GUMIVEX-745086 format. One record per residue: chain; residue number from 1; x, y, z of N, C-alpha, C in turn; residue in three letters. Coordinates in nm, 4 decimals. Each point is the difference from the previous one (the first is absolute). Example, Ala and Ser with C-alpha at 12.3 -4.5 7.8 and 13.67 -1.06 7.14 Angstrom:
GUMIVEX-745086
+----+-----+----------+----------+----------+----------+----------+----------+----------+----------+----------+-----+
| ch |   i |      nc1 |      nc2 |      nc3 |     cac1 |     cac2 |     cac3 |      cc1 |      cc2 |      cc3 |  aa |
+----+-----+----------+----------+----------+----------+----------+----------+----------+----------+----------+-----+
|  A |   1 |   1.3190 |  -0.5690 |   0.7800 |  -0.0890 |   0.1190 |   0.0000 |   0.0900 |   0.1200 |   0.0000 | ala |
|  A |   2 |  -0.0350 |   0.1050 |  -0.0720 |   0.0820 |   0.1190 |   0.0060 |  -0.0770 |   0.1090 |   0.0730 | ser |
+----+-----+----------+----------+----------+----------+----------+----------+----------+----------+----------+-----+
//
This chain:
GUMIVEX-745086
+----+-----+----------+----------+----------+----------+----------+----------+----------+----------+----------+-----+
| ch |   i |      nc1 |      nc2 |      nc3 |     cac1 |     cac2 |     cac3 |      cc1 |      cc2 |      cc3 |  aa |
+----+-----+----------+----------+----------+----------+----------+----------+----------+----------+----------+-----+
|  A |   1 |   9.5500 |  10.4158 |   0.8463 |  -0.0431 |   0.0133 |   0.1380 |   0.0380 |  -0.1276 |   0.0739 | met |
|  A |   2 |   0.0552 |   0.0169 |   0.1194 |   0.0348 |  -0.1144 |   0.0836 |  -0.1246 |  -0.0426 |   0.0759 | val |
|  A |   3 |  -0.0335 |  -0.1289 |  -0.0057 |  -0.1231 |  -0.0494 |   0.0624 |   0.0272 |  -0.0795 |   0.1269 | ile |
|  A |   4 |   0.1281 |  -0.0225 |   0.0339 |   0.0321 |  -0.0775 |   0.1183 |   0.1388 |   0.0366 |   0.0497 | ser |
|  A |   5 |   0.0209 |  -0.0089 |   0.1319 |   0.1307 |   0.0267 |   0.0575 |   0.0063 |   0.1347 |   0.0695 | gly |
|  A |   6 |   0.1220 |   0.0412 |   0.0365 |   0.0165 |   0.1217 |   0.0791 |  -0.0355 |   0.1265 |  -0.0764 | lys |
|  A |   7 |   0.0034 |  -0.0039 |  -0.1333 |  -0.0318 |   0.1169 |  -0.0824 |  -0.1389 |  -0.0100 |  -0.0640 | asp |
|  A |   8 |  -0.0916 |  -0.0748 |   0.0629 |  -0.1325 |  -0.0205 |  -0.0574 |  -0.0721 |   0.1324 |  -0.0222 | arg |
|  A |   9 |  -0.0599 |   0.0152 |  -0.1197 |  -0.0758 |   0.1194 |  -0.0331 |   0.0807 |   0.1088 |  -0.0676 | gly |
|  A |  10 |   0.1321 |  -0.0131 |  -0.0007 |   0.0840 |   0.1013 |  -0.0624 |   0.0160 |  -0.0298 |  -0.1484 | lys |
|  A |  11 |   0.0246 |   0.1053 |  -0.0764 |   0.0181 |  -0.0152 |  -0.1438 |   0.1322 |   0.0625 |  -0.0415 | thr |
|  A |  12 |   0.0489 |  -0.0415 |  -0.1153 |   0.1230 |   0.0550 |  -0.0525 |   0.0237 |  -0.0481 |  -0.1411 | gly |
|  A |  13 |   0.1048 |   0.0519 |  -0.0605 |   0.0344 |  -0.0354 |  -0.1373 |   0.0923 |  -0.1212 |   0.0003 | glu |
|  A |  14 |  -0.0250 |  -0.0931 |  -0.0908 |   0.0808 |  -0.1210 |  -0.0104 |   0.1345 |   0.0358 |  -0.0626 | val |
|  A |  15 |   0.1094 |  -0.0338 |   0.0713 |   0.1337 |   0.0276 |  -0.0490 |   0.0560 |  -0.1167 |  -0.0795 | leu |
|  A |  16 |  -0.0226 |  -0.1238 |   0.0481 |   0.0500 |  -0.1169 |  -0.0710 |  -0.0833 |  -0.1220 |   0.0357 | ser |
|  A |  17 |   0.0028 |  -0.0989 |  -0.0901 |  -0.0731 |  -0.1248 |   0.0186 |   0.0965 |  -0.1149 |  -0.0254 | val |
|  A |  18 |  -0.0014 |  -0.1007 |   0.0889 |   0.0808 |  -0.1202 |  -0.0172 |  -0.0947 |  -0.1185 |  -0.0153 | asp |
|  A |  19 |  -0.0343 |  -0.0376 |  -0.1250 |  -0.0985 |  -0.1059 |  -0.0204 |   0.0461 |  -0.1378 |   0.0459 | pro |
|  A |  20 |   0.1297 |  -0.0256 |   0.0029 |   0.0493 |  -0.1313 |   0.0439 |  -0.0208 |  -0.0205 |   0.1495 | lys |
|  A |  21 |   0.0120 |   0.1069 |   0.0774 |  -0.0183 |  -0.0087 |   0.1450 |  -0.1377 |   0.0487 |   0.0444 | lys |
|  A |  22 |  -0.0848 |   0.0445 |  -0.0933 |  -0.1333 |   0.0532 |   0.0300 |   0.0072 |   0.1159 |   0.0988 | asp |
|  A |  23 |   0.0916 |   0.0951 |  -0.0274 |   0.0185 |   0.1154 |   0.0870 |  -0.0106 |   0.1287 |  -0.0796 | arg |
|  A |  24 |  -0.0405 |   0.1060 |   0.0681 |  -0.0110 |   0.1314 |  -0.0613 |   0.0564 |   0.1027 |   0.0984 | val |
|  A |  25 |   0.0699 |   0.1012 |  -0.0517 |   0.0528 |   0.1081 |   0.0828 |  -0.0820 |   0.1248 |  -0.0290 | val |
|  A |  26 |  -0.0568 |   0.0584 |   0.1058 |  -0.0867 |   0.1165 |  -0.0135 |   0.0662 |   0.1176 |   0.0698 | ile |
|  A |  27 |   0.0001 |   0.1142 |  -0.0674 |   0.0673 |   0.1198 |   0.0504 |  -0.0604 |   0.0452 |   0.1334 | glu |
|  A |  28 |   0.0861 |   0.0154 |   0.1011 |  -0.0420 |   0.0522 |   0.1291 |  -0.0646 |  -0.0999 |   0.0935 | gly |
|  A |  29 |  -0.0079 |  -0.1279 |  -0.0374 |  -0.0641 |  -0.1005 |   0.0844 |   0.1001 |  -0.1093 |   0.0375 | leu |
|  A |  30 |  -0.0253 |  -0.0656 |   0.1135 |   0.0857 |  -0.1054 |   0.0530 |   0.1443 |   0.0505 |   0.0123 | asn |
|  A |  31 |   0.0172 |   0.1125 |   0.0672 |   0.1297 |   0.0651 |   0.0134 |   0.0909 |  -0.0830 |   0.0900 | ile |
|  A |  32 |   0.1226 |  -0.0237 |  -0.0475 |   0.0996 |  -0.0756 |   0.0742 |   0.1261 |   0.0833 |   0.0140 | gln |
|  A |  33 |   0.0709 |  -0.0184 |   0.1115 |   0.1265 |   0.0696 |   0.0233 |   0.1121 |  -0.0774 |  -0.0692 | lys |
|  A |  34 |   0.0903 |   0.0731 |  -0.0647 |   0.1137 |  -0.0619 |  -0.0666 |   0.1253 |   0.0761 |   0.0407 | arg |
|  A |  35 |   0.1007 |  -0.0721 |   0.0469 |   0.1258 |   0.0605 |   0.0420 |   0.0936 |   0.0053 |  -0.1201 | his |
|  A |  36 |   0.0478 |   0.1204 |  -0.0326 |   0.0823 |   0.0216 |  -0.1187 |   0.1380 |   0.0465 |   0.0428 | val |
|  A |  37 |   0.1023 |  -0.0616 |  -0.0558 |   0.1375 |   0.0390 |   0.0300 |   0.0345 |   0.1297 |  -0.0724 | arg |
|  A |  38 |   0.0886 |   0.0781 |   0.0563 |   0.0456 |   0.1204 |  -0.0703 |   0.0786 |  -0.0376 |  -0.1244 | pro |
|  A |  39 |  -0.0334 |   0.0568 |  -0.1111 |   0.0688 |  -0.0246 |  -0.1266 |   0.0480 |   0.1339 |  -0.0534 | arg |
|  A |  40 |   0.1228 |   0.0387 |   0.0318 |   0.0484 |   0.1311 |  -0.0448 |   0.0089 |   0.0065 |  -0.1509 | pro |
|  A |  41 |  -0.0183 |   0.1099 |  -0.0626 |  -0.0385 |   0.1288 |   0.0604 |  -0.1495 |   0.0247 |  -0.0040 | pro |
|  A |  42 |  -0.0838 |  -0.0978 |  -0.0430 |  -0.1432 |   0.0273 |  -0.0214 |  -0.0795 |   0.0102 |   0.1294 | glu |
|  A |  43 |   0.0016 |  -0.1059 |   0.0812 |  -0.0903 |  -0.0063 |   0.1139 |   0.0769 |   0.0006 |   0.1306 | asp |
|  A |  44 |  -0.0672 |   0.0463 |   0.1037 |   0.0588 |  -0.0006 |   0.1327 |  -0.0313 |  -0.1298 |   0.0738 | ala |
|  A |  45 |  -0.0952 |  -0.0779 |  -0.0494 |  -0.0404 |  -0.1229 |   0.0664 |  -0.1053 |   0.0277 |   0.1057 | gly |
|  A |  46 |  -0.0368 |  -0.1043 |   0.0747 |  -0.0991 |   0.0142 |   0.1055 |  -0.1153 |  -0.0955 |  -0.0209 | gly |
|  A |  47 |  -0.1114 |   0.0305 |   0.0633 |  -0.1196 |  -0.0829 |  -0.0085 |  -0.1004 |   0.0700 |  -0.0903 | val |
|  A |  48 |  -0.0451 |  -0.0705 |  -0.1039 |  -0.0986 |   0.0575 |  -0.0917 |  -0.1272 |  -0.0848 |   0.0019 | ile |
|  A |  49 |  -0.1106 |   0.0607 |  -0.0375 |  -0.1284 |  -0.0700 |  -0.0079 |  -0.0258 |  -0.0393 |  -0.1447 | asp |
|  A |  50 |  -0.0316 |  -0.1276 |  -0.0222 |  -0.0307 |  -0.0481 |  -0.1345 |  -0.1308 |  -0.0788 |   0.0041 | thr |
|  A |  51 |  -0.0798 |   0.0062 |  -0.1071 |  -0.1224 |  -0.0810 |  -0.0036 |   0.0346 |  -0.1463 |  -0.0235 | pro |
|  A |  52 |  -0.0659 |  -0.0888 |   0.0735 |   0.0228 |  -0.1429 |  -0.0135 |  -0.1083 |  -0.0650 |  -0.0828 | gly |
|  A |  53 |   0.0209 |  -0.1255 |  -0.0409 |  -0.0990 |  -0.0698 |  -0.0817 |  -0.1210 |  -0.0456 |   0.0813 | pro |
|  A |  54 |  -0.1146 |  -0.0058 |  -0.0671 |  -0.1260 |  -0.0470 |   0.0579 |  -0.0513 |  -0.1114 |  -0.0897 | ile |
|  A |  55 |  -0.0556 |  -0.1060 |   0.0590 |  -0.0528 |  -0.1100 |  -0.0803 |  -0.1217 |   0.0457 |  -0.0799 | his |
|  A |  56 |  -0.0131 |  -0.0528 |  -0.1221 |  -0.1089 |   0.0425 |  -0.0892 |  -0.1393 |  -0.0269 |   0.0565 | leu |
|  A |  57 |  -0.0130 |  -0.1014 |   0.0851 |  -0.1313 |  -0.0310 |   0.0557 |  -0.0471 |   0.1074 |   0.0984 | ser |
|  A |  58 |   0.0906 |   0.0845 |   0.0472 |  -0.0353 |   0.1056 |   0.0941 |  -0.0221 |   0.1348 |  -0.0667 | asn |
|  A |  59 |  -0.0057 |   0.0025 |  -0.1339 |  -0.0141 |   0.1242 |  -0.0756 |  -0.1142 |  -0.0154 |  -0.0996 | val |
|  A |  60 |  -0.0766 |   0.1079 |  -0.0197 |  -0.1092 |  -0.0012 |  -0.0973 |   0.0019 |   0.1312 |  -0.0778 | ala |
|  A |  61 |  -0.0373 |  -0.0046 |  -0.1288 |  -0.0102 |   0.1253 |  -0.0759 |  -0.1167 |   0.0846 |   0.0506 | pro |
|  A |  62 |   0.0041 |   0.1288 |  -0.0299 |  -0.1026 |   0.0938 |   0.0459 |  -0.1035 |   0.0197 |  -0.1098 | ile |
|  A |  63 |  -0.1265 |  -0.0055 |   0.0387 |  -0.1101 |   0.0218 |  -0.0932 |  -0.0021 |   0.1472 |  -0.0421 | asp |
|  A |  64 |  -0.0102 |   0.0291 |  -0.1301 |   0.0026 |   0.1401 |  -0.0444 |  -0.1252 |   0.0798 |   0.0379 | pro |
|  A |  65 |  -0.1103 |  -0.0660 |   0.0331 |  -0.1241 |   0.0714 |   0.0306 |  -0.0092 |   0.0377 |   0.1476 | val |
|  A |  66 |   0.0097 |  -0.0996 |   0.0904 |  -0.0201 |   0.0299 |   0.1424 |   0.1275 |  -0.0097 |   0.0834 | asp |
|  A |  67 |   0.1155 |  -0.0149 |  -0.0651 |   0.1320 |   0.0031 |   0.0650 |   0.0186 |  -0.1074 |   0.1063 | lys |
|  A |  68 |  -0.0698 |  -0.1126 |  -0.0107 |   0.0173 |  -0.1111 |   0.0927 |   0.0751 |  -0.1143 |  -0.0658 | gly |
|  A |  69 |   0.0438 |  -0.0997 |   0.0771 |   0.0693 |  -0.1141 |  -0.0588 |  -0.0960 |  -0.0849 |  -0.0828 | pro |
|  A |  70 |   0.0491 |  -0.0551 |  -0.1094 |  -0.0844 |  -0.0797 |  -0.0881 |   0.0761 |  -0.1193 |  -0.0536 | thr |
|  A |  71 |  -0.0740 |  -0.0987 |  -0.0442 |   0.0597 |  -0.1114 |  -0.0728 |  -0.0023 |   0.0359 |  -0.1478 | arg |
|  A |  72 |   0.0702 |  -0.0798 |  -0.0806 |   0.0140 |   0.0311 |  -0.1422 |  -0.0475 |  -0.1174 |  -0.0828 | val |
|  A |  73 |  -0.0715 |   0.0296 |  -0.1079 |  -0.0323 |  -0.1022 |  -0.0998 |   0.0457 |   0.0524 |  -0.1347 | arg |
|  A |  74 |   0.0230 |  -0.0899 |  -0.0920 |   0.0480 |   0.0370 |  -0.1325 |  -0.1117 |  -0.0188 |  -0.1002 | phe |
|  A |  75 |  -0.0215 |   0.1021 |  -0.0827 |  -0.1059 |  -0.0048 |  -0.0996 |   0.0484 |   0.0751 |  -0.1238 | gln |
|  A |  76 |   0.0055 |  -0.0676 |  -0.1115 |   0.0427 |   0.0593 |  -0.1273 |   0.1390 |   0.0622 |   0.0091 | asp |
|  A |  77 |   0.0911 |  -0.0647 |   0.0746 |   0.1371 |   0.0478 |   0.0105 |   0.0193 |   0.1169 |   0.0936 | gly |
|  A |  78 |  -0.1006 |   0.0364 |   0.0776 |   0.0107 |   0.1104 |   0.0952 |  -0.0217 |  -0.0521 |   0.1410 | gln |
|  A |  79 |   0.0589 |   0.0717 |   0.0974 |  -0.0246 |  -0.0314 |   0.1398 |  -0.1229 |   0.0776 |   0.0457 | arg |
|  A |  80 |  -0.0981 |  -0.0709 |   0.0544 |  -0.1263 |   0.0592 |   0.0434 |  -0.0132 |  -0.0170 |   0.1514 | ile |
|  A |  81 |  -0.0374 |   0.1070 |   0.0706 |  -0.0220 |  -0.0061 |   0.1438 |  -0.1315 |  -0.0728 |   0.0254 | ala |
|  A |  82 |   0.0042 |  -0.1027 |   0.0846 |  -0.1197 |  -0.0771 |   0.0302 |  -0.0979 |   0.0842 |   0.0799 | val |
|  A |  83 |   0.0480 |   0.0895 |   0.0832 |  -0.0832 |   0.0812 |   0.0872 |  -0.0925 |   0.0944 |  -0.0754 | arg |
|  A |  84 |   0.0507 |   0.0670 |  -0.1036 |  -0.0819 |   0.0988 |  -0.0705 |  -0.0208 |  -0.0332 |  -0.1475 | ser |
|  A |  85 |   0.0814 |  -0.0871 |  -0.0562 |  -0.0118 |  -0.0320 |  -0.1413 |   0.0759 |   0.0937 |  -0.0917 | gly |
|  A |  86 |   0.0744 |   0.0956 |   0.0566 |   0.0781 |   0.0949 |  -0.0799 |   0.1356 |  -0.0589 |  -0.0363 | glu |
|  A |  87 |   0.0591 |   0.0530 |  -0.1062 |   0.1305 |  -0.0458 |  -0.0455 |   0.1102 |   0.0568 |   0.0894 | ser |
|  A |  88 |   0.0994 |  -0.0832 |   0.0330 |   0.1151 |   0.0450 |   0.0783 |   0.1126 |   0.0483 |  -0.0897 | leu |
|  A |  89 |  -0.0063 |  -0.0305 |  -0.1286 |   0.1024 |   0.0429 |  -0.0960 |  -0.0350 |   0.1384 |  -0.0506 | asp |
|  A |  90 |   0.0821 |   0.0976 |   0.0359 |  -0.0269 |   0.1366 |  -0.0442 |   0.1061 |   0.0489 |  -0.0949 | thr |
+----+-----+----------+----------+----------+----------+----------+----------+----------+----------+----------+-----+
//
Protein backbone atom coordinates (compact mmCIF):
# COMPACT_ATOMS: atom_id res chain seq x y z
CA MET A 1 0.00 0.00 0.00
CA VAL A 2 1.28 3.46 -0.89
CA ILE A 3 1.20 5.73 2.17
CA SER A 4 2.38 8.98 0.57
CA GLY A 5 2.36 10.77 -2.78
CA LYS A 6 -0.06 10.99 -5.70
CA ASP A 7 -1.09 7.32 -5.40
CA ARG A 8 -1.72 7.39 -1.63
CA GLY A 9 -4.10 4.67 -0.45
CA LYS A 10 -3.76 2.51 -3.55
CA THR A 11 -2.51 -1.05 -3.44
CA GLY A 12 -0.87 -3.35 -5.93
CA GLU A 13 1.48 -6.25 -6.44
CA VAL A 14 5.23 -5.65 -6.17
CA LEU A 15 6.91 -6.25 -9.53
CA SER A 16 10.53 -5.54 -8.59
CA VAL A 17 12.69 -4.22 -5.76
CA ASP A 18 15.99 -2.31 -6.08
CA PRO A 19 17.64 -2.46 -2.63
CA LYS A 20 20.65 -0.35 -3.66
CA LYS A 21 18.44 2.60 -4.61
CA ASP A 22 15.70 1.86 -2.01
CA ARG A 23 13.04 1.73 -4.73
CA VAL A 24 10.14 -0.58 -5.48
CA VAL A 25 7.99 -0.93 -8.63
CA ILE A 26 4.32 -1.68 -7.99
CA GLU A 27 1.95 -2.87 -10.70
CA GLY A 28 -0.46 -0.16 -11.88
CA LEU A 29 0.94 2.64 -9.68
CA ASN A 30 3.10 5.69 -10.46
CA ILE A 31 2.28 5.38 -14.18
CA GLN A 32 4.72 7.16 -16.49
CA LYS A 33 4.58 7.77 -20.25
CA ARG A 34 7.37 6.20 -22.30
CA HIS A 35 7.98 6.95 -25.98
CA VAL A 36 8.93 3.80 -27.90
CA ARG A 37 10.43 3.73 -31.38
CA PRO A 38 8.96 1.41 -33.98
CA ARG A 39 10.97 -1.82 -34.11
CA PRO A 40 9.85 -3.87 -37.11
CA PRO A 41 8.29 -6.34 -37.31
CA GLU A 42 7.17 -6.63 -33.63
CA ASP A 43 5.91 -3.23 -32.51
CA ALA A 44 4.41 -0.21 -34.17
CA GLY A 45 5.89 2.17 -31.58
CA GLY A 46 4.13 5.06 -29.88
CA VAL A 47 3.55 6.15 -26.30
CA ILE A 48 3.10 3.42 -23.69
CA ASP A 49 2.31 3.57 -19.97
CA THR A 50 4.79 1.92 -17.61
CA PRO A 51 4.88 1.78 -13.80
CA GLY A 52 7.69 3.84 -12.29
CA PRO A 53 9.69 3.28 -9.11
CA ILE A 54 8.50 4.48 -5.69
CA HIS A 55 10.79 5.05 -2.70
CA LEU A 56 10.53 2.37 0.01
CA SER A 57 9.69 4.94 2.69
CA ASN A 58 6.42 5.69 0.85
CA VAL A 59 5.25 2.05 0.83
CA ALA A 60 3.99 -0.21 3.63
CA PRO A 61 2.90 -3.86 3.69
CA ILE A 62 -0.79 -4.62 4.21
CA ASP A 63 -2.01 -6.14 7.46
CA PRO A 64 -3.70 -9.52 6.79
CA VAL A 65 -6.46 -8.91 9.39
CA ASP A 66 -7.80 -5.38 8.78
CA LYS A 67 -6.21 -4.65 5.36
CA GLY A 68 -4.50 -1.45 6.54
CA PRO A 69 -0.83 -0.41 6.30
CA THR A 70 1.40 -1.85 9.01
CA ARG A 71 4.97 -1.86 10.19
CA VAL A 72 6.92 -5.11 10.40
CA ARG A 73 8.87 -6.77 13.19
CA PHE A 74 10.84 -9.99 13.02
CA GLN A 75 10.22 -12.78 15.49
CA ASP A 76 11.58 -16.34 15.23
CA GLY A 77 12.56 -15.82 11.57
CA GLN A 78 9.09 -14.65 10.51
CA ARG A 79 7.74 -11.24 9.54
CA ILE A 80 5.04 -10.17 12.01
CA ALA A 81 2.59 -7.29 11.45
CA VAL A 82 2.88 -4.81 14.31
CA ARG A 83 -0.75 -3.73 13.87
CA SER A 84 -2.39 -7.11 14.51
CA GLY A 85 0.40 -9.48 15.51
CA GLU A 86 -0.33 -11.87 12.62
CA SER A 87 2.34 -13.40 10.40
CA LEU A 88 2.91 -11.80 6.98
CA ASP A 89 4.65 -14.93 5.64
CA THR A 90 2.02 -17.17 4.10
